[in-house]
PDBQT receptor file of N, H, CA, C and O in Angstrom, charges set to zero:
ATOM      1  N   MET A   1     -46.779  74.501 -36.286  1.00  0.00    +0.000 N 
ATOM      2  CA  MET A   1     -46.834  74.907 -34.896  1.00  0.00    +0.000 C 
ATOM      3  C   MET A   1     -45.830  74.054 -34.117  1.00  0.00    +0.000 C 
ATOM      4  O   MET A   1     -45.887  72.826 -34.181  1.00  0.00    +0.000 OA
ATOM      5  N   SER A   2     -44.923  74.683 -33.393  1.00  0.00    +0.000 N 
ATOM      6  H   SER A   2     -44.876  75.681 -33.341  1.00  0.00    +0.000 HD
ATOM      7  CA  SER A   2     -43.930  73.931 -32.643  1.00  0.00    +0.000 C 
ATOM      8  C   SER A   2     -44.540  73.366 -31.368  1.00  0.00    +0.000 C 
ATOM      9  O   SER A   2     -45.591  73.814 -30.909  1.00  0.00    +0.000 OA
ATOM     10  N   GLN A   3     -43.863  72.380 -30.811  1.00  0.00    +0.000 N 
ATOM     11  H   GLN A   3     -43.009  72.017 -31.184  1.00  0.00    +0.000 HD
ATOM     12  CA  GLN A   3     -44.349  71.731 -29.584  1.00  0.00    +0.000 C 
ATOM     13  C   GLN A   3     -44.501  72.751 -28.461  1.00  0.00    +0.000 C 
ATOM     14  O   GLN A   3     -45.417  72.623 -27.648  1.00  0.00    +0.000 OA
ATOM     15  N   GLN A   4     -43.645  73.747 -28.391  1.00  0.00    +0.000 N 
ATOM     16  H   GLN A   4     -42.902  73.851 -29.051  1.00  0.00    +0.000 HD
ATOM     17  CA  GLN A   4     -43.688  74.730 -27.318  1.00  0.00    +0.000 C 
ATOM     18  C   GLN A   4     -44.868  75.677 -27.446  1.00  0.00    +0.000 C 
ATOM     19  O   GLN A   4     -45.362  76.170 -26.433  1.00  0.00    +0.000 OA
ATOM     20  N   THR A   5     -45.334  75.945 -28.652  1.00  0.00    +0.000 N 
ATOM     21  H   THR A   5     -44.932  75.544 -29.476  1.00  0.00    +0.000 HD
ATOM     22  CA  THR A   5     -46.402  76.920 -28.830  1.00  0.00    +0.000 C 
ATOM     23  C   THR A   5     -47.783  76.285 -28.953  1.00  0.00    +0.000 C 
ATOM     24  O   THR A   5     -48.777  77.000 -29.075  1.00  0.00    +0.000 OA
ATOM     25  N   GLN A   6     -47.863  74.960 -28.922  1.00  0.00    +0.000 N 
ATOM     26  H   GLN A   6     -47.055  74.380 -28.823  1.00  0.00    +0.000 HD
ATOM     27  CA  GLN A   6     -49.159  74.307 -28.992  1.00  0.00    +0.000 C 
ATOM     28  C   GLN A   6     -49.908  74.519 -27.683  1.00  0.00    +0.000 C 
ATOM     29  O   GLN A   6     -49.322  74.519 -26.601  1.00  0.00    +0.000 OA
ATOM     30  N   THR A   7     -51.204  74.698 -27.812  1.00  0.00    +0.000 N 
ATOM     31  H   THR A   7     -51.680  74.699 -28.692  1.00  0.00    +0.000 HD
ATOM     32  CA  THR A   7     -52.014  74.849 -26.611  1.00  0.00    +0.000 C 
ATOM     33  C   THR A   7     -52.160  73.493 -25.930  1.00  0.00    +0.000 C 
ATOM     34  O   THR A   7     -51.963  72.448 -26.550  1.00  0.00    +0.000 OA
ATOM     35  N   LEU A   8     -52.506  73.524 -24.660  1.00  0.00    +0.000 N 
ATOM     36  H   LEU A   8     -52.667  74.373 -24.156  1.00  0.00    +0.000 HD
ATOM     37  CA  LEU A   8     -52.725  72.291 -23.919  1.00  0.00    +0.000 C 
ATOM     38  C   LEU A   8     -53.829  71.470 -24.576  1.00  0.00    +0.000 C 
ATOM     39  O   LEU A   8     -53.716  70.250 -24.695  1.00  0.00    +0.000 OA
ATOM     40  N   SER A   9     -54.884  72.136 -24.997  1.00  0.00    +0.000 N 
ATOM     41  H   SER A   9     -54.975  73.128 -24.900  1.00  0.00    +0.000 HD
ATOM     42  CA  SER A   9     -55.999  71.454 -25.644  1.00  0.00    +0.000 C 
ATOM     43  C   SER A   9     -55.532  70.716 -26.895  1.00  0.00    +0.000 C 
ATOM     44  O   SER A   9     -55.909  69.565 -27.114  1.00  0.00    +0.000 OA
ATOM     45  N   HIS A  10     -54.724  71.363 -27.703  1.00  0.00    +0.000 N 
ATOM     46  H   HIS A  10     -54.418  72.298 -27.525  1.00  0.00    +0.000 HD
ATOM     47  CA  HIS A  10     -54.221  70.744 -28.934  1.00  0.00    +0.000 C 
ATOM     48  C   HIS A  10     -53.317  69.559 -28.606  1.00  0.00    +0.000 C 
ATOM     49  O   HIS A  10     -53.402  68.519 -29.259  1.00  0.00    +0.000 OA
ATOM     50  N   GLN A  11     -52.467  69.704 -27.620  1.00  0.00    +0.000 N 
ATOM     51  H   GLN A  11     -52.399  70.549 -27.090  1.00  0.00    +0.000 HD
ATOM     52  CA  GLN A  11     -51.581  68.613 -27.227  1.00  0.00    +0.000 C 
ATOM     53  C   GLN A  11     -52.378  67.415 -26.726  1.00  0.00    +0.000 C 
ATOM     54  O   GLN A  11     -52.048  66.273 -27.046  1.00  0.00    +0.000 OA
ATOM     55  N   LEU A  12     -53.424  67.667 -25.945  1.00  0.00    +0.000 N 
ATOM     56  H   LEU A  12     -53.693  68.595 -25.686  1.00  0.00    +0.000 HD
ATOM     57  CA  LEU A  12     -54.266  66.586 -25.441  1.00  0.00    +0.000 C 
ATOM     58  C   LEU A  12     -54.987  65.875 -26.580  1.00  0.00    +0.000 C 
ATOM     59  O   LEU A  12     -55.122  64.651 -26.565  1.00  0.00    +0.000 OA
ATOM     60  N   GLN A  13     -55.447  66.638 -27.563  1.00  0.00    +0.000 N 
ATOM     61  H   GLN A  13     -55.337  67.631 -27.575  1.00  0.00    +0.000 HD
ATOM     62  CA  GLN A  13     -56.115  66.032 -28.717  1.00  0.00    +0.000 C 
ATOM     63  C   GLN A  13     -55.151  65.141 -29.498  1.00  0.00    +0.000 C 
ATOM     64  O   GLN A  13     -55.520  64.046 -29.922  1.00  0.00    +0.000 OA
ATOM     65  N   GLN A  14     -53.934  65.603 -29.686  1.00  0.00    +0.000 N 
ATOM     66  H   GLN A  14     -53.634  66.493 -29.342  1.00  0.00    +0.000 HD
ATOM     67  CA  GLN A  14     -52.938  64.802 -30.404  1.00  0.00    +0.000 C 
ATOM     68  C   GLN A  14     -52.610  63.524 -29.633  1.00  0.00    +0.000 C 
ATOM     69  O   GLN A  14     -52.444  62.458 -30.225  1.00  0.00    +0.000 OA
ATOM     70  N   TYR A  15     -52.519  63.639 -28.318  1.00  0.00    +0.000 N 
ATOM     71  H   TYR A  15     -52.654  64.505 -27.836  1.00  0.00    +0.000 HD
ATOM     72  CA  TYR A  15     -52.235  62.479 -27.475  1.00  0.00    +0.000 C 
ATOM     73  C   TYR A  15     -53.390  61.477 -27.546  1.00  0.00    +0.000 C 
ATOM     74  O   TYR A  15     -53.168  60.273 -27.671  1.00  0.00    +0.000 OA
ATOM     75  N   GLU A  16     -54.614  61.980 -27.467  1.00  0.00    +0.000 N 
ATOM     76  H   GLU A  16     -54.794  62.959 -27.366  1.00  0.00    +0.000 HD
ATOM     77  CA  GLU A  16     -55.797  61.124 -27.545  1.00  0.00    +0.000 C 
ATOM     78  C   GLU A  16     -55.852  60.411 -28.900  1.00  0.00    +0.000 C 
ATOM     79  O   GLU A  16     -56.139  59.216 -28.969  1.00  0.00    +0.000 OA
ATOM     80  N   LYS A  17     -55.578  61.142 -29.958  1.00  0.00    +0.000 N 
ATOM     81  H   LYS A  17     -55.344  62.113 -29.903  1.00  0.00    +0.000 HD
ATOM     82  CA  LYS A  17     -55.568  60.562 -31.306  1.00  0.00    +0.000 C 
ATOM     83  C   LYS A  17     -54.548  59.435 -31.391  1.00  0.00    +0.000 C 
ATOM     84  O   LYS A  17     -54.836  58.379 -31.954  1.00  0.00    +0.000 OA
ATOM     85  N   GLN A  18     -53.365  59.650 -30.842  1.00  0.00    +0.000 N 
ATOM     86  H   GLN A  18     -53.131  60.508 -30.385  1.00  0.00    +0.000 HD
ATOM     87  CA  GLN A  18     -52.313  58.635 -30.883  1.00  0.00    +0.000 C 
ATOM     88  C   GLN A  18     -52.696  57.403 -30.067  1.00  0.00    +0.000 C 
ATOM     89  O   GLN A  18     -52.436  56.276 -30.489  1.00  0.00    +0.000 OA
ATOM     90  N   ILE A  19     -53.308  57.609 -28.911  1.00  0.00    +0.000 N 
ATOM     91  H   ILE A  19     -53.519  58.524 -28.569  1.00  0.00    +0.000 HD
ATOM     92  CA  ILE A  19     -53.731  56.479 -28.077  1.00  0.00    +0.000 C 
ATOM     93  C   ILE A  19     -54.776  55.642 -28.806  1.00  0.00    +0.000 C 
ATOM     94  O   ILE A  19     -54.704  54.413 -28.795  1.00  0.00    +0.000 OA
ATOM     95  N   ILE A  20     -55.738  56.295 -29.433  1.00  0.00    +0.000 N 
ATOM     96  H   ILE A  20     -55.797  57.293 -29.442  1.00  0.00    +0.000 HD
ATOM     97  CA  ILE A  20     -56.770  55.570 -30.180  1.00  0.00    +0.000 C 
ATOM     98  C   ILE A  20     -56.133  54.790 -31.324  1.00  0.00    +0.000 C 
ATOM     99  O   ILE A  20     -56.436  53.612 -31.512  1.00  0.00    +0.000 OA
ATOM    100  N   ALA A  21     -55.265  55.426 -32.081  1.00  0.00    +0.000 N 
ATOM    101  H   ALA A  21     -55.019  56.383 -31.928  1.00  0.00    +0.000 HD
ATOM    102  CA  ALA A  21     -54.607  54.760 -33.209  1.00  0.00    +0.000 C 
ATOM    103  C   ALA A  21     -53.776  53.568 -32.733  1.00  0.00    +0.000 C 
ATOM    104  O   ALA A  21     -53.805  52.507 -33.356  1.00  0.00    +0.000 OA
ATOM    105  N   ASP A  22     -53.045  53.732 -31.648  1.00  0.00    +0.000 N 
ATOM    106  H   ASP A  22     -53.022  54.594 -31.142  1.00  0.00    +0.000 HD
ATOM    107  CA  ASP A  22     -52.237  52.636 -31.107  1.00  0.00    +0.000 C 
ATOM    108  C   ASP A  22     -53.112  51.479 -30.643  1.00  0.00    +0.000 C 
ATOM    109  O   ASP A  22     -52.794  50.315 -30.886  1.00  0.00    +0.000 OA
ATOM    110  N   THR A  23     -54.208  51.802 -29.978  1.00  0.00    +0.000 N 
ATOM    111  H   THR A  23     -54.467  52.748 -29.781  1.00  0.00    +0.000 HD
ATOM    112  CA  THR A  23     -55.103  50.764 -29.471  1.00  0.00    +0.000 C 
ATOM    113  C   THR A  23     -55.756  50.008 -30.622  1.00  0.00    +0.000 C 
ATOM    114  O   THR A  23     -55.999  48.806 -30.515  1.00  0.00    +0.000 OA
ATOM    115  N   LEU A  24     -56.039  50.696 -31.711  1.00  0.00    +0.000 N 
ATOM    116  H   LEU A  24     -55.841  51.673 -31.798  1.00  0.00    +0.000 HD
ATOM    117  CA  LEU A  24     -56.611  50.042 -32.897  1.00  0.00    +0.000 C 
ATOM    118  C   LEU A  24     -55.682  48.970 -33.466  1.00  0.00    +0.000 C 
ATOM    119  O   LEU A  24     -56.152  47.995 -34.052  1.00  0.00    +0.000 OA
ATOM    120  N   THR A  25     -54.390  49.140 -33.301  1.00  0.00    +0.000 N 
ATOM    121  H   THR A  25     -54.009  49.932 -32.825  1.00  0.00    +0.000 HD
ATOM    122  CA  THR A  25     -53.450  48.149 -33.827  1.00  0.00    +0.000 C 
ATOM    123  C   THR A  25     -53.423  46.877 -32.985  1.00  0.00    +0.000 C 
ATOM    124  O   THR A  25     -52.963  45.834 -33.451  1.00  0.00    +0.000 OA
ATOM    125  N   HIS A  26     -53.915  46.957 -31.746  1.00  0.00    +0.000 N 
ATOM    126  H   HIS A  26     -54.289  47.804 -31.368  1.00  0.00    +0.000 HD
ATOM    127  CA  HIS A  26     -53.876  45.807 -30.841  1.00  0.00    +0.000 C 
ATOM    128  C   HIS A  26     -55.203  45.064 -30.721  1.00  0.00    +0.000 C 
ATOM    129  O   HIS A  26     -55.243  43.960 -30.177  1.00  0.00    +0.000 OA
ATOM    130  N   HIS A  27     -56.277  45.645 -31.216  1.00  0.00    +0.000 N 
ATOM    131  H   HIS A  27     -56.245  46.541 -31.658  1.00  0.00    +0.000 HD
ATOM    132  CA  HIS A  27     -57.598  45.036 -31.093  1.00  0.00    +0.000 C 
ATOM    133  C   HIS A  27     -58.294  45.052 -32.451  1.00  0.00    +0.000 C 
ATOM    134  O   HIS A  27     -58.371  46.101 -33.089  1.00  0.00    +0.000 OA
ATOM    135  N   PRO A  28     -58.803  43.903 -32.901  1.00  0.00    +0.000 N 
ATOM    136  CA  PRO A  28     -59.404  43.827 -34.231  1.00  0.00    +0.000 C 
ATOM    137  C   PRO A  28     -60.799  44.443 -34.350  1.00  0.00    +0.000 C 
ATOM    138  O   PRO A  28     -61.211  44.810 -35.451  1.00  0.00    +0.000 OA
ATOM    139  N   LYS A  29     -61.517  44.563 -33.265  1.00  0.00    +0.000 N 
ATOM    140  H   LYS A  29     -61.183  44.265 -32.371  1.00  0.00    +0.000 HD
ATOM    141  CA  LYS A  29     -62.900  45.054 -33.305  1.00  0.00    +0.000 C 
ATOM    142  C   LYS A  29     -63.021  46.372 -32.548  1.00  0.00    +0.000 C 
ATOM    143  O   LYS A  29     -62.393  46.565 -31.507  1.00  0.00    +0.000 OA
ATOM    144  N   LEU A  30     -63.840  47.277 -33.089  1.00  0.00    +0.000 N 
ATOM    145  H   LEU A  30     -64.350  47.120 -33.934  1.00  0.00    +0.000 HD
ATOM    146  CA  LEU A  30     -63.998  48.590 -32.453  1.00  0.00    +0.000 C 
ATOM    147  C   LEU A  30     -64.574  48.493 -31.050  1.00  0.00    +0.000 C 
ATOM    148  O   LEU A  30     -64.201  49.273 -30.175  1.00  0.00    +0.000 OA
ATOM    149  N   TYR A  31     -65.482  47.543 -30.823  1.00  0.00    +0.000 N 
ATOM    150  H   TYR A  31     -65.785  46.910 -31.535  1.00  0.00    +0.000 HD
ATOM    151  CA  TYR A  31     -66.036  47.430 -29.479  1.00  0.00    +0.000 C 
ATOM    152  C   TYR A  31     -64.949  47.020 -28.483  1.00  0.00    +0.000 C 
ATOM    153  O   TYR A  31     -65.019  47.383 -27.309  1.00  0.00    +0.000 OA
ATOM    154  N   GLN A  32     -63.943  46.264 -28.944  1.00  0.00    +0.000 N 
ATOM    155  H   GLN A  32     -63.886  45.970 -29.898  1.00  0.00    +0.000 HD
ATOM    156  CA  GLN A  32     -62.825  45.893 -28.080  1.00  0.00    +0.000 C 
ATOM    157  C   GLN A  32     -61.933  47.100 -27.794  1.00  0.00    +0.000 C 
ATOM    158  O   GLN A  32     -61.415  47.247 -26.687  1.00  0.00    +0.000 OA
ATOM    159  N   VAL A  33     -61.761  47.949 -28.784  1.00  0.00    +0.000 N 
ATOM    160  H   VAL A  33     -62.182  47.829 -29.683  1.00  0.00    +0.000 HD
ATOM    161  CA  VAL A  33     -60.977  49.176 -28.601  1.00  0.00    +0.000 C 
ATOM    162  C   VAL A  33     -61.662  50.067 -27.573  1.00  0.00    +0.000 C 
ATOM    163  O   VAL A  33     -61.021  50.578 -26.655  1.00  0.00    +0.000 OA
ATOM    164  N   ALA A  34     -62.970  50.247 -27.736  1.00  0.00    +0.000 N 
ATOM    165  H   ALA A  34     -63.490  49.831 -28.482  1.00  0.00    +0.000 HD
ATOM    166  CA  ALA A  34     -63.730  51.078 -26.800  1.00  0.00    +0.000 C 
ATOM    167  C   ALA A  34     -63.627  50.521 -25.389  1.00  0.00    +0.000 C 
ATOM    168  O   ALA A  34     -63.430  51.272 -24.435  1.00  0.00    +0.000 OA
ATOM    169  N   GLU A  35     -63.760  49.216 -25.256  1.00  0.00    +0.000 N 
ATOM    170  H   GLU A  35     -63.921  48.606 -26.032  1.00  0.00    +0.000 HD
ATOM    171  CA  GLU A  35     -63.671  48.579 -23.945  1.00  0.00    +0.000 C 
ATOM    172  C   GLU A  35     -62.285  48.775 -23.337  1.00  0.00    +0.000 C 
ATOM    173  O   GLU A  35     -62.164  49.073 -22.149  1.00  0.00    +0.000 OA
ATOM    174  N   ALA A  36     -61.244  48.608 -24.146  1.00  0.00    +0.000 N 
ATOM    175  H   ALA A  36     -61.343  48.366 -25.112  1.00  0.00    +0.000 HD
ATOM    176  CA  ALA A  36     -59.869  48.775 -23.669  1.00  0.00    +0.000 C 
ATOM    177  C   ALA A  36     -59.606  50.205 -23.207  1.00  0.00    +0.000 C 
ATOM    178  O   ALA A  36     -58.845  50.432 -22.267  1.00  0.00    +0.000 OA
ATOM    179  N   LEU A  37     -60.243  51.171 -23.877  1.00  0.00    +0.000 N 
ATOM    180  H   LEU A  37     -60.861  50.987 -24.641  1.00  0.00    +0.000 HD
ATOM    181  CA  LEU A  37     -60.048  52.576 -23.524  1.00  0.00    +0.000 C 
ATOM    182  C   LEU A  37     -60.994  53.041 -22.423  1.00  0.00    +0.000 C 
ATOM    183  O   LEU A  37     -60.834  54.136 -21.885  1.00  0.00    +0.000 OA
ATOM    184  N   GLY A  38     -61.978  52.211 -22.090  1.00  0.00    +0.000 N 
ATOM    185  H   GLY A  38     -62.108  51.321 -22.527  1.00  0.00    +0.000 HD
ATOM    186  CA  GLY A  38     -62.926  52.570 -21.039  1.00  0.00    +0.000 C 
ATOM    187  C   GLY A  38     -63.936  53.617 -21.473  1.00  0.00    +0.000 C 
ATOM    188  O   GLY A  38     -64.402  54.421 -20.666  1.00  0.00    +0.000 OA
ATOM    189  N   ILE A  39     -64.271  53.599 -22.772  1.00  0.00    +0.000 N 
ATOM    190  H   ILE A  39     -63.892  52.946 -23.427  1.00  0.00    +0.000 HD
ATOM    191  CA  ILE A  39     -65.268  54.535 -23.294  1.00  0.00    +0.000 C 
ATOM    192  C   ILE A  39     -66.338  53.756 -24.049  1.00  0.00    +0.000 C 
ATOM    193  O   ILE A  39     -66.147  52.587 -24.385  1.00  0.00    +0.000 OA
ATOM    194  N   LYS A  40     -67.447  54.403 -24.309  1.00  0.00    +0.000 N 
ATOM    195  H   LYS A  40     -67.602  55.353 -24.037  1.00  0.00    +0.000 HD
ATOM    196  CA  LYS A  40     -68.529  53.766 -25.055  1.00  0.00    +0.000 C 
ATOM    197  C   LYS A  40     -68.169  53.717 -26.540  1.00  0.00    +0.000 C 
ATOM    198  O   LYS A  40     -67.389  54.525 -27.043  1.00  0.00    +0.000 OA
ATOM    199  N   TYR A  41     -68.767  52.739 -27.221  1.00  0.00    +0.000 N 
ATOM    200  H   TYR A  41     -69.401  52.083 -26.812  1.00  0.00    +0.000 HD
ATOM    201  CA  TYR A  41     -68.525  52.554 -28.650  1.00  0.00    +0.000 C 
ATOM    202  C   TYR A  41     -68.848  53.827 -29.432  1.00  0.00    +0.000 C 
ATOM    203  O   TYR A  41     -68.076  54.234 -30.299  1.00  0.00    +0.000 OA
ATOM    204  N   CYS A  42     -69.985  54.454 -29.129  1.00  0.00    +0.000 N 
ATOM    205  H   CYS A  42     -70.613  54.123 -28.425  1.00  0.00    +0.000 HD
ATOM    206  CA  CYS A  42     -70.378  55.652 -29.881  1.00  0.00    +0.000 C 
ATOM    207  C   CYS A  42     -69.398  56.803 -29.641  1.00  0.00    +0.000 C 
ATOM    208  O   CYS A  42     -69.166  57.616 -30.536  1.00  0.00    +0.000 OA
ATOM    209  N   THR A  43     -68.827  56.875 -28.444  1.00  0.00    +0.000 N 
ATOM    210  H   THR A  43     -69.015  56.216 -27.717  1.00  0.00    +0.000 HD
ATOM    211  CA  THR A  43     -67.828  57.906 -28.148  1.00  0.00    +0.000 C 
ATOM    212  C   THR A  43     -66.567  57.650 -28.962  1.00  0.00    +0.000 C 
ATOM    213  O   THR A  43     -65.986  58.578 -29.527  1.00  0.00    +0.000 OA
ATOM    214  N   LEU A  44     -66.147  56.393 -29.021  1.00  0.00    +0.000 N 
ATOM    215  H   LEU A  44     -66.619  55.640 -28.563  1.00  0.00    +0.000 HD
ATOM    216  CA  LEU A  44     -64.980  56.037 -29.826  1.00  0.00    +0.000 C 
ATOM    217  C   LEU A  44     -65.213  56.395 -31.278  1.00  0.00    +0.000 C 
ATOM    218  O   LEU A  44     -64.347  56.996 -31.914  1.00  0.00    +0.000 OA
ATOM    219  N   TRP A  45     -66.365  56.035 -31.810  1.00  0.00    +0.000 N 
ATOM    220  H   TRP A  45     -67.068  55.547 -31.293  1.00  0.00    +0.000 HD
ATOM    221  CA  TRP A  45     -66.677  56.310 -33.209  1.00  0.00    +0.000 C 
ATOM    222  C   TRP A  45     -66.628  57.811 -33.490  1.00  0.00    +0.000 C 
ATOM    223  O   TRP A  45     -66.083  58.240 -34.507  1.00  0.00    +0.000 OA
ATOM    224  N   ARG A  46     -67.198  58.604 -32.589  1.00  0.00    +0.000 N 
ATOM    225  H   ARG A  46     -67.641  58.255 -31.763  1.00  0.00    +0.000 HD
ATOM    226  CA  ARG A  46     -67.228  60.062 -32.749  1.00  0.00    +0.000 C 
ATOM    227  C   ARG A  46     -65.806  60.636 -32.732  1.00  0.00    +0.000 C 
ATOM    228  O   ARG A  46     -65.476  61.506 -33.538  1.00  0.00    +0.000 OA
ATOM    229  N   LYS A  47     -64.974  60.150 -31.820  1.00  0.00    +0.000 N 
ATOM    230  H   LYS A  47     -65.241  59.443 -31.165  1.00  0.00    +0.000 HD
ATOM    231  CA  LYS A  47     -63.595  60.635 -31.742  1.00  0.00    +0.000 C 
ATOM    232  C   LYS A  47     -62.799  60.234 -32.989  1.00  0.00    +0.000 C 
ATOM    233  O   LYS A  47     -62.003  61.020 -33.502  1.00  0.00    +0.000 OA
ATOM    234  N   MET A  48     -63.019  59.015 -33.470  1.00  0.00    +0.000 N 
ATOM    235  H   MET A  48     -63.666  58.377 -33.053  1.00  0.00    +0.000 HD
ATOM    236  CA  MET A  48     -62.336  58.581 -34.685  1.00  0.00    +0.000 C 
ATOM    237  C   MET A  48     -62.732  59.458 -35.862  1.00  0.00    +0.000 C 
ATOM    238  O   MET A  48     -61.886  59.826 -36.678  1.00  0.00    +0.000 OA
ATOM    239  N   LYS A  49     -63.994  59.788 -35.952  1.00  0.00    +0.000 N 
ATOM    240  H   LYS A  49     -64.681  59.489 -35.289  1.00  0.00    +0.000 HD
ATOM    241  CA  LYS A  49     -64.469  60.662 -37.025  1.00  0.00    +0.000 C 
ATOM    242  C   LYS A  49     -63.823  62.046 -36.900  1.00  0.00    +0.000 C 
ATOM    243  O   LYS A  49     -63.380  62.619 -37.896  1.00  0.00    +0.000 OA
ATOM    244  N   ARG A  50     -63.773  62.578 -35.678  1.00  0.00    +0.000 N 
ATOM    245  H   ARG A  50     -64.133  62.113 -34.869  1.00  0.00    +0.000 HD
ATOM    246  CA  ARG A  50     -63.194  63.905 -35.441  1.00  0.00    +0.000 C 
ATOM    247  C   ARG A  50     -61.721  63.950 -35.832  1.00  0.00    +0.000 C 
ATOM    248  O   ARG A  50     -61.255  64.937 -36.401  1.00  0.00    +0.000 OA
ATOM    249  N   TYR A  51     -60.986  62.874 -35.523  1.00  0.00    +0.000 N 
ATOM    250  H   TYR A  51     -61.364  62.072 -35.061  1.00  0.00    +0.000 HD
ATOM    251  CA  TYR A  51     -59.550  62.845 -35.780  1.00  0.00    +0.000 C 
ATOM    252  C   TYR A  51     -59.188  62.268 -37.145  1.00  0.00    +0.000 C 
ATOM    253  O   TYR A  51     -58.011  62.214 -37.501  1.00  0.00    +0.000 OA
ATOM    254  N   GLY A  52     -60.185  61.840 -37.907  1.00  0.00    +0.000 N 
ATOM    255  H   GLY A  52     -61.141  61.884 -37.618  1.00  0.00    +0.000 HD
ATOM    256  CA  GLY A  52     -59.918  61.291 -39.230  1.00  0.00    +0.000 C 
ATOM    257  C   GLY A  52     -59.234  59.939 -39.197  1.00  0.00    +0.000 C 
ATOM    258  O   GLY A  52     -58.422  59.623 -40.066  1.00  0.00    +0.000 OA
ATOM    259  N   ILE A  53     -59.565  59.141 -38.189  1.00  0.00    +0.000 N 
ATOM    260  H   ILE A  53     -60.225  59.398 -37.483  1.00  0.00    +0.000 HD
ATOM    261  CA  ILE A  53     -58.976  57.810 -38.047  1.00  0.00    +0.000 C 
ATOM    262  C   ILE A  53     -59.920  56.796 -38.675  1.00  0.00    +0.000 C 
ATOM    263  O   ILE A  53     -61.109  56.762 -38.358  1.00  0.00    +0.000 OA
ATOM    264  N   CYS A  54     -59.384  55.973 -39.564  1.00  0.00    +0.000 N 
ATOM    265  H   CYS A  54     -58.418  56.000 -39.821  1.00  0.00    +0.000 HD
ATOM    266  CA  CYS A  54     -60.179  54.908 -40.182  1.00  0.00    +0.000 C 
ATOM    267  C   CYS A  54     -59.784  53.582 -39.547  1.00  0.00    +0.000 C 
ATOM    268  O   CYS A  54     -58.622  53.367 -39.203  1.00  0.00    +0.000 OA
ATOM    269  N   SER A  55     -60.755  52.702 -39.398  1.00  0.00    +0.000 N 
ATOM    270  H   SER A  55     -61.700  52.876 -39.678  1.00  0.00    +0.000 HD
ATOM    271  CA  SER A  55     -60.434  51.394 -38.806  1.00  0.00    +0.000 C 
ATOM    272  C   SER A  55     -60.160  50.363 -39.871  1.00  0.00    +0.000 C 
ATOM    273  O   SER A  55     -59.874  49.209 -39.554  1.00  0.00    +0.000 OA
TER     274      SER A  55
C-alpha cells in the first residue's frame, strides 16, 4: 500500500507504533515509557501487543 493510498487510520496507527518504539529506546522500564507518553501502563501494554512490539 503506497503512502498516498493509506487511510488516515492506518497512517495514525503506523505513527503511534513508531512513537512507542522510539520511546522504548530511551526508557528502560515500561512504566517510564507509559509516563513519558502520558498513557496508563495497561494502555501501553495493549498497544504494544496490538502492534507486535516487544520490550
